N, C-alpha and C positions, 0 to 999 in steps of 0.2 A: 703624644698629646692629641686630644680630640678637637676638631674644629667644626663649629656650627655656622651655617648660613642663616642670617637673620634678615628677613624681609621686612622693611620698614615702609609704612604707607604715608606718614605725615611727619612734620617736624616735631609735633608735640608728643607723639606716642612712641616710646622706645622700650628697651628692656627694663628700665627703672631699677628697682631693688634687686632684680635678678642678676644684674651685671656683677655685683660684688660676690654673689654666690658662685657664679661661673668662674670668675677670676680666682677666687679662693681655692678652687679645685683644679686650677690650671687647665680649664676648658676654654679654648679660644673661641671667639665669635667675630664674624665679619659681617657688617651691615651691607645689605644691598638696598639701594634707594631708587627704585624706578620712577619716583615722582619728581625727582630733581632734573633739571636740564642735563642731558648727557648721561643720566642714570640708566642702569640696565639690570637685568636679572641673569643669573647663570642659566645656560641652556640645558644643563644636565646636573646630576648629583656628583659629578666627578670632582674629587678632591675634598669632599665634605663628609662628615660623620653623622650629620643630622640637620634638620631644617626647623627653623622657628618662624612662624607666620604671625606677625603682630596685628593689633587692631587697627582700625582706620577711622576713628572718630565718627563723624556722621555719615560716612560713605557706607553703602550697602551692596548687597549682592542681588536683591530682589526688589528693592525700592529706593527712593531718594536718588542721590547722586551716586551712580554706580562706580565701583572701583575701576579705573581705566586699565590697570594691568591684570585684570581678573583672568583672562584667557591664558596669558603666559604663566601666571602663578598656579593655575589649575594644572597645566601641563608639568610644571616643575614639581608640584606636590605629588602628582602621579608617578613621576620619575623616582622620587625618594621612596614612595610606597612600594613600587615595583622592585627596587633594590633592597628592600627589607630594612631600610634605615629609618630611625625615629623621626617623627614629625610632631612638633609641639605647636598647636594652634591656640591663639589668644584672641578673644573678641571675634571680629570678622574672620580672623585666621582660623578659628575653630570651625566656622561654617565652611570655609574653603576645604579644610581637612575632611569634614563630614561628607561633603559632596563628592570629593575625590575618592572617598572610600565606599561610595555607593549609596549615600544618603541624599538629602536634599536641603532646600532652604525655603522658608516662608517669610513673607513680608511682615514686618513689625515696626512700629514707630521708633524714632530715636528716643532713647531714655537714659536717664542717669539715676541709678538706684544704689543706695548703700544699705546693705542688709546682712543677714546671717545665713550662711550655708550649713547644710546638715549632711554628714557622711551617711551613705546608704549601705556601705559594704565595709565591715571591720578590717578586711584585708586590703583596702584601697591604698594605693601607692606603697605597696609592700608593707602595709601596716603603719605607715608614717603620716597619713592624713589625719588631722585632728578631728574629733567627733563633731565639733562645730567650729566655724571660723568666719570672720567678717569678710565681706566682699564689697567692692565698688565697681559697678557695671556702667559702662558708657559705650553704647553701641546701637546699631540699627539692625533689624531683621533677626531671625532665629534659625538655628540648625535643626534639621530633621535627621535624626541619627539613623545610620544603617542598622540592619537587623542584628548584626553581630557586635554592636557597640555595648560596652559595659558601663552603666551609669555608676559613678563613684560618689557623687554628691548632688544635692538638689537645693533649690531655693525655698522660700517660705510657701510657694504655691506648688511645689513638687516638680518644677521645671529643672532640667539638667543644668548643673553648674560646672561639673567636671565629668568627663567621660574618657574611656580608654578604648582604643581601636587597634586591632591586630597585635595586641600584646605590648608593643613598645611605643605606641603613639597616644598622645594625650590632647584633649581639647578643653581649654579653660574658657568658659563663657565670659568670666570677668578676669581682668589682669591681676594675677596673684602678687605682683610686685609694684602695684600702682603707687604713684605719689600725687599729692594734691596739686603740685605744680603742673603735672601732665594734663589734668583736667582744665586748669586755668589756661594753659597754652592752646588746647583744642578750642576752647570758647573764643579765644582771640583770633585763632587761625581761620575759622569757618564762620559763615553767616548763619548756618543752621545750628541751632542750639536747643536742647531739651528744656522742659519746664523745671522750675524750682532749683536752678543751679546753685544759688547762694545757700539754700538750705542743705543741699547735697554736699557742698564743700564743707560746711560746718560739721555735718555728720562724719564725713571722711576724715577731717582733722581730728575728731574725737576718737576715731578708730585706727588712726595711722600706726600707733605703736602695736596694737594687737595684730594688724595686718603684717607688720614686719616680724612679729614673734611667730605667727602661724607659718610664715614663709620658710622659716628654718626647717621645720619638719617636712613641709611640702617639697622643698628642694632636695632633701635627702631621698625622699621617695621618688621624685622625678628622675633624678640621676640613676637610681637603681632600675626603675622601670624602663628607661630609655637606654640603659646599658652604656652610659657615658663614661664610666670609670672601670670598665672591664674590657676584655678582648672581644666580647660579643659584637659590639658595634664595629670594631675594627675589622672583624672578619667579613662584615657585610659591605665594607667600604669599596666603592667602585673607582 
């Protein structure tokens, strides 16, 4: 059985709809919560088959309220990459992944956008990424991708929404398993909020079913790309 280390940054943002998909495939996940009193992060990749870095609401890497555990998470991400183990970055987690893999980060304001992503590679996620799919983005800052990154999907302006690094690592700019309640919790948890939250929540509610439907294919591809149901990941386990 495969076990993922899931780094959570806020009470409001968690795996969401991804939890059921992992559980349905007997993929275990253990949350690491460095933001709670007494919370900590693993020092190494020992005992895990992959790493998931979640979003952080309004916290950023280049602007705003910077993520307090950033240095430790960067070291942990590098440890998983060095071990050849898959890393899945979501929101700010995708920026941490990009930076650890040789890319960078640029400042961008906190924003809440509900839109439509477009696949740029027909073989994306082993052919399981839908041609188009809805997304709901709630984050600050932007990833600058390393030269070897493969862009799999873009938003309406051509900015990367999904990218692949080193074969088995994926960066999701928007949370693919987001729930409306997660956004509501983030708004209540932090003073910093983006513009037009009520309108965004209404759009998200209208797209929630399509997000869940698209996630079914996305998860099939994610598991294949990350090697979470083959012996490939287990061979790299440290």
